[in-house]
C-alpha positions as CSV (number, residue, x, y, z in Angstrom):
1,M,-8.4,6.9,-17.3
2,S,-6.3,6.5,-14.4
3,T,-7.4,9.2,-10.9
4,F,-4.9,8.7,-8.3
5,F,-5.9,10.7,-4.6
6,P,-2.8,11.1,-2.4
7,M,-3.0,10.0,1.8
8,N,-4.5,13.1,3.6
9,N,-1.9,15.6,3.4
10,G,-0.1,18.2,5.6
11,E,0.3,17.4,9.9
12,A,-3.4,18.0,11.2
13,V,-5.3,16.3,13.0
14,Y,-6.6,13.7,10.5
15,S,-3.4,13.5,7.7
16,Y,-1.5,10.5,7.4
17,S,1.1,11.7,8.5
18,R,-0.2,11.6,11.9
19,N,-2.7,8.7,11.7
20,S,-0.7,5.4,9.6
21,Q,-0.1,2.9,12.9
22,I,-1.7,0.0,10.5
23,Q,0.4,0.3,7.9
24,R,3.1,1.2,10.9
25,E,2.1,-2.2,12.3
26,V,2.2,-3.8,8.5
27,L,6.1,-2.3,8.8
28,D,7.0,-3.4,12.7
29,G,6.3,-6.8,11.4
30,A,7.6,-7.0,8.6
31,K,11.2,-6.2,9.5
32,E,13.0,-8.9,10.7
33,M,11.8,-11.3,7.7
34,M,13.4,-8.2,5.1
35,K,16.9,-7.7,7.9
36,E,17.1,-12.2,7.1
37,S,16.5,-11.8,3.1
38,I,19.1,-8.9,2.8
39,I,21.5,-10.7,5.0
40,K,20.8,-14.1,2.8
41,N,20.1,-12.2,-0.4
42,L,21.5,-9.6,-1.9
43,D,25.1,-9.0,-2.3
44,I,26.9,-5.8,-3.1
45,K,30.1,-6.9,-3.7
46,N,28.4,-7.8,-7.3
47,I,26.0,-5.9,-7.6
48,L,28.4,-2.6,-7.0
49,S,31.3,-3.6,-8.7
50,S,33.8,-0.6,-9.1
51,S,31.0,2.0,-7.6
52,N,30.5,2.7,-3.6
53,K,26.7,4.1,-4.4
54,F,23.8,1.8,-3.2
55,H,20.7,2.9,-4.4
56,I,17.0,2.4,-3.3
57,T,13.4,3.7,-3.1
58,D,10.5,3.5,-1.0
59,L,7.8,3.1,-4.3
60,G,4.4,4.6,-3.0
61,C,5.9,6.2,0.2
62,S,3.5,8.7,0.6
63,I,5.0,11.6,3.6
64,G,5.7,9.7,6.5
65,P,6.5,8.8,9.2
66,N,6.6,5.5,7.9
67,T,9.1,5.7,5.4
68,F,12.0,6.8,7.0
69,T,11.6,4.4,9.4
70,S,11.3,1.4,6.6
71,M,14.5,3.1,4.8
72,Q,15.9,3.9,7.8
73,H,16.1,0.1,9.0
74,V,17.2,-1.2,5.0
75,V,20.3,1.5,4.8
76,Q,21.1,0.4,8.8
77,V,20.9,-3.7,7.5
78,V,23.2,-3.2,5.0
79,K,25.9,-1.3,6.9
80,D,25.4,-4.3,9.6
81,K,26.3,-6.6,7.1
82,Y,29.5,-5.2,5.3
83,H,30.4,-2.8,7.5
84,D,32.2,-0.9,4.7
85,N,32.6,3.0,5.4
86,N,32.9,4.5,2.1
87,L,29.3,3.0,1.0
88,E,26.9,5.6,0.5
89,F,23.7,5.6,0.2
90,Q,20.6,7.7,-2.3
91,V,16.8,6.8,-1.2
92,F,14.9,8.0,-4.3
93,F,11.3,8.1,-2.2
94,N,8.9,7.6,-4.7
95,D,4.4,8.3,-5.4
96,H,1.9,9.4,-7.4
97,F,2.3,13.5,-8.9
98,T,-0.3,14.2,-6.0
99,N,1.8,13.6,-3.2
100,D,2.1,15.7,-0.3
101,F,6.2,15.9,-1.2
102,N,6.6,19.3,0.7
103,T,5.5,17.8,4.3
104,L,7.4,14.6,2.9
105,F,11.0,17.0,2.7
106,R,9.8,19.3,5.9
107,S,10.3,16.5,7.6
108,L,13.2,14.2,7.2
109,P,15.2,13.0,9.7
110,V,18.0,15.5,10.3
111,D,20.1,12.3,11.4
112,R,19.5,10.1,8.1
113,S,22.9,8.2,6.7
114,Y,21.2,8.6,2.9
115,N,20.6,11.5,0.2
116,A,17.0,12.2,-0.6
117,S,15.7,12.7,-3.8
118,G,11.7,12.6,-4.5
119,V,10.7,10.7,-8.1
120,P,7.1,11.3,-8.6
121,G,5.0,9.0,-10.4
122,S,3.2,5.8,-11.1
123,F,4.1,2.6,-10.0
124,H,2.5,1.1,-12.3
125,G,5.5,2.2,-14.9
126,R,8.3,2.9,-15.4
127,L,10.7,5.6,-13.3
128,F,14.3,4.9,-13.1
129,P,16.9,4.7,-15.5
130,S,17.9,0.7,-16.2
131,R,20.2,-0.6,-14.0
132,S,19.8,1.4,-11.6
133,I,18.1,0.1,-8.7
134,H,19.5,-2.0,-5.9
135,F,17.1,-2.0,-4.0
136,A,13.8,-1.2,-4.1
137,H,10.7,-1.6,-1.6
138,C,7.1,-1.6,-1.3
139,S,4.6,-1.8,1.5
140,C,0.9,-1.3,2.2
141,A,0.5,0.2,-1.4
142,I,0.7,-2.8,-3.7
143,H,-2.4,-3.3,-3.5
144,W,-3.9,0.5,-4.9
145,L,-5.2,-0.6,-8.4
146,S,-4.4,1.9,-10.6
147,K,-8.5,2.1,-12.0
148,I,-12.1,0.5,-11.0
149,P,-12.5,-2.2,-12.9
150,K,-14.9,-1.0,-15.7
151,E,-18.0,-4.6,-15.4
152,L,-18.0,-3.1,-12.0
153,L,-20.4,-0.1,-12.8
154,D,-21.6,-1.5,-15.5
155,K,-25.9,-2.6,-14.5
156,N,-25.5,-4.9,-17.2
157,S,-22.7,-6.6,-16.4
158,P,-22.6,-9.8,-14.0
159,A,-19.9,-8.0,-11.6
160,W,-22.1,-4.7,-11.1
161,N,-21.4,-4.7,-7.5
162,K,-24.5,-2.8,-6.7
163,G,-25.1,-1.2,-3.1
164,L,-21.7,-2.0,-1.8
165,I,-18.5,-0.3,-2.2
166,H,-16.1,-3.0,-2.1
167,Y,-15.9,-7.0,-3.0
168,A,-15.6,-7.8,0.8
169,G,-18.6,-8.6,1.7
170,A,-19.8,-9.2,-2.0
171,S,-21.4,-13.1,-2.9
172,N,-21.6,-12.9,-6.9
173,V,-17.9,-13.7,-8.0
174,E,-17.6,-11.9,-11.3
175,I,-17.0,-8.8,-8.6
176,V,-13.9,-10.8,-7.4
177,N,-12.3,-11.6,-10.2
178,A,-12.5,-8.6,-12.3
179,Y,-11.1,-6.9,-8.7
180,V,-8.6,-9.9,-9.3
181,V,-7.5,-9.1,-13.5
182,Q,-7.6,-5.5,-13.0
183,F,-4.4,-6.5,-10.0
184,E,-2.7,-9.3,-12.7
185,K,-2.7,-6.6,-14.9
186,D,-1.2,-3.2,-13.5
187,M,1.6,-5.6,-11.2
188,E,2.3,-7.0,-15.4
189,M,3.3,-2.9,-16.0
190,F,4.6,-2.8,-12.0
191,F,7.2,-5.9,-13.1
192,N,8.0,-5.2,-16.1
193,A,9.6,-2.2,-15.0
194,R,10.9,-3.1,-12.4
195,A,13.0,-5.5,-14.2
196,E,14.1,-2.7,-15.7
197,E,15.1,-0.5,-13.3
198,I,16.2,-2.5,-11.0
199,V,20.3,-5.0,-11.5
200,Q,21.5,-8.3,-11.6
201,G,21.2,-9.1,-8.1
202,G,19.0,-6.8,-7.0
203,M,16.0,-7.1,-4.1
204,M,12.9,-5.9,-4.3
205,V,10.7,-6.7,-0.9
206,L,6.5,-5.8,-0.9
207,V,5.0,-6.0,2.5
208,S,0.9,-6.0,1.9
209,P,-2.3,-6.4,4.5
210,F,-4.0,-9.3,3.7
211,S,-7.1,-8.6,5.2
212,G,-9.0,-6.1,7.9
213,W,-10.3,-4.1,5.0
214,D,-13.7,-6.2,5.1
215,S,-14.0,-3.1,7.5
216,L,-15.3,-0.7,4.5
217,N,-18.4,-2.2,4.6
218,F,-18.8,0.1,7.7
219,F,-18.1,2.9,5.6
220,G,-20.6,1.4,3.3
221,S,-23.4,0.7,5.3
222,S,-23.4,4.3,6.4
223,L,-23.2,5.4,2.8
224,M,-26.8,3.3,2.5
225,D,-27.9,4.8,5.7
226,L,-28.0,8.5,3.2
227,V,-29.6,6.6,0.9
228,N,-32.1,5.7,2.8
229,E,-32.9,9.1,4.5
230,G,-33.0,10.4,1.3
231,M,-29.5,12.8,1.2
232,L,-27.7,10.3,-0.8
233,D,-29.0,8.6,-4.2
234,E,-28.5,5.4,-4.2
235,S,-26.8,5.6,-8.0
236,L,-23.7,7.5,-6.7
237,V,-22.8,4.1,-4.0
238,D,-23.8,1.8,-6.6
239,S,-21.3,4.2,-9.2
240,F,-18.4,3.9,-6.5
241,N,-15.4,1.6,-5.3
242,V,-12.7,1.5,-3.6
243,P,-10.1,0.8,-6.4
244,I,-8.3,-2.0,-4.0
245,Y,-7.7,-5.9,-3.8
246,F,-5.6,-7.9,-1.3
247,P,-3.4,-10.1,-3.2
248,S,-2.9,-14.1,-2.0
249,P,0.7,-15.4,-2.2
250,D,-1.3,-17.3,-5.5
251,D,-1.9,-14.3,-7.2
252,I,2.1,-12.9,-6.4
253,T,3.5,-15.7,-7.5
254,K,2.0,-16.2,-10.4
255,V,2.7,-12.5,-11.7
256,V,6.0,-12.9,-11.1
257,E,6.2,-16.0,-12.9
258,K,4.5,-15.0,-15.9
259,N,7.3,-11.9,-15.8
260,G,10.6,-14.3,-15.5
261,C,13.1,-11.8,-14.1
262,F,13.0,-12.2,-10.1
263,S,13.2,-15.6,-8.4
264,I,10.8,-15.6,-5.4
265,E,13.8,-16.2,-2.8
266,K,10.5,-15.5,0.1
267,I,6.9,-15.6,0.4
268,E,4.9,-16.1,3.5
269,L,1.4,-14.8,5.3
270,T,1.9,-13.6,8.8
271,Y,-0.1,-13.1,11.7
272,P,2.2,-10.4,13.5
273,Q,1.1,-8.7,16.4
274,S,-1.5,-5.5,16.8
275,K,-1.6,-2.9,19.5
276,L,-5.3,-1.8,17.6
277,V,-6.9,-5.4,17.3
278,D,-6.1,-6.6,20.8
279,E,-7.9,-3.3,22.5
280,A,-9.9,-3.3,19.8
281,D,-9.0,0.6,18.6
282,A,-11.8,0.9,16.9
283,K,-12.3,4.5,17.0
284,T,-8.2,5.2,15.9
285,F,-9.1,2.7,13.0
286,I,-12.1,4.7,11.9
287,I,-9.4,7.7,12.1
288,N,-6.6,5.7,10.3
289,L,-8.3,4.4,7.2
290,K,-10.2,8.2,7.2
291,A,-6.5,9.5,6.6
292,T,-5.8,7.1,3.8
293,L,-9.0,6.8,1.8
294,E,-10.9,10.6,2.4
295,G,-9.5,12.3,-0.9
296,L,-11.6,9.3,-3.0
297,F,-15.0,9.9,-1.0
298,I,-14.2,13.5,-1.6
299,N,-13.6,13.1,-5.1
300,H,-16.9,11.2,-5.7
301,F,-19.7,12.6,-3.2
302,G,-18.1,15.8,-2.1
303,S,-16.8,17.1,1.1
304,R,-20.3,17.5,3.2
305,I,-21.7,13.5,2.2
306,A,-17.7,12.5,2.9
307,E,-17.7,13.9,6.4
308,E,-20.8,12.9,7.2
309,A,-20.7,9.1,6.5
310,F,-16.9,9.3,8.1
311,T,-18.8,11.2,11.1
312,R,-21.6,7.7,11.0
313,T,-19.4,5.0,10.8
314,V,-17.1,6.7,14.1
315,L,-20.7,6.7,15.3
316,K,-20.6,2.6,14.8
317,N,-16.8,2.4,17.4
318,E,-19.0,-0.1,20.0
319,E,-20.3,-2.3,17.3
320,I,-17.1,-2.4,15.0
321,S,-14.9,-2.8,18.3
322,A,-17.1,-5.7,18.8
323,W,-16.6,-6.6,15.3
324,M,-12.6,-6.3,15.5
325,K,-12.7,-8.8,18.9
326,T,-14.9,-11.4,17.2
327,N,-13.4,-10.9,13.1
328,Y,-10.5,-9.5,12.8
329,K,-7.3,-11.2,13.1
330,T,-4.2,-8.9,12.0
331,C,-2.6,-10.8,9.0
332,Q,0.2,-9.9,5.9
333,L,2.0,-10.9,2.8
334,F,5.3,-10.4,2.4
335,I,7.3,-11.3,-0.7
336,A,11.5,-10.8,-1.0
337,L,12.4,-10.9,-4.5
338,K,15.8,-11.1,-5.7
339,R,16.4,-10.0,-9.5
340,K,17.5,-13.0,-12.5
C-alpha cells in the first residue's frame, strides 16, 4: 500500500517554503536547457490548432516558491517565442492529496501571467483528460518512489537493508536492484498516464538530482547512535528505508523506450554551480532535508525520535561540511521529451 508524506507545510521556520534551496538550485541549473528545448522543439501552431489556450502542468509542485518560478519561466519562454497576445495560459499545480494546497494558493504571485488550478493526486496515475496537456514539467519529484520495495524489509531476502535507511552506502547490489525495479514500475505508470494526457507534439521536461543524497547516511548514523544508547529499537531502523531512487540516463532511456510514445529530444547530466556546496553550508543543507523528509521520519519513528535524530545530525555539521568539501559534487539529470 502506498503512503505519501508531503514536504513540511505552512511557512514556519522549518517549512519547505522557507527551506528548499537545494531544489531551487536544481531548477536554476536547468533554466537555460529548458528554454532551449522549448524554442527548438515546441510548435504551438500545430498543437493548438484553432484554440488559444495553452495548458501547462507542474507535477509534484509542493507548496512553492520554486513551482511559481518554474511555471513563470515556461510561460515567459513561450510568450517570447510566439509574441501572441491572444495566447492564454492555464497552469495546473499537481501534488498528492496530502499536499498543503492552502499555502500554495495563498502564496500565488499576484503578478502572474497565467490562470491557476490545483490537481491533487499521484502522478504515477492519470490526472487529466486525454490530449489536454501541452507542456508537462516535473522537477525534483520523479525520484520519489510510490512505495518501498518489500524485499528491503524481508529478513530472508538478499535485499534486506539492515542498519541502513537508503541504498546509498549499501554494499549489496540486491538492495540497489530492488530500488531500480520499483522505479521502473513507477515510471511505467507515469509514462503511460502522460502518454494519454499530452497532445501529439506536446512536451515534457523532467529534472532530477543525481547526487548528494549520500548525506542520508548521516541521518542513518544519528538513528544508530540512538540505538546504541538504548533510546531506539534497532528493528525500527531496519524496517525504515527512504523511498527515493535517483535515476541515471540509462534508467530514463529504458523506461521511455519501453513506453514508445515519446522521443528523447535531450538527455544530459549537468554539473551546475551550487552555493550550498561551494560554501559547505551543512546546516542549511540538513535543514533543507528536514523540510523534505521530516514527515516520513515522524510517521515511522514518532515525533520525539525524529526530532532527536535531526538535532543530532545538525550537531554533526562540521563533519558534514568536511564531507561536502571533499565528496559532494552537484550533479543533475535533464530530460526533454516530445509526444510522438
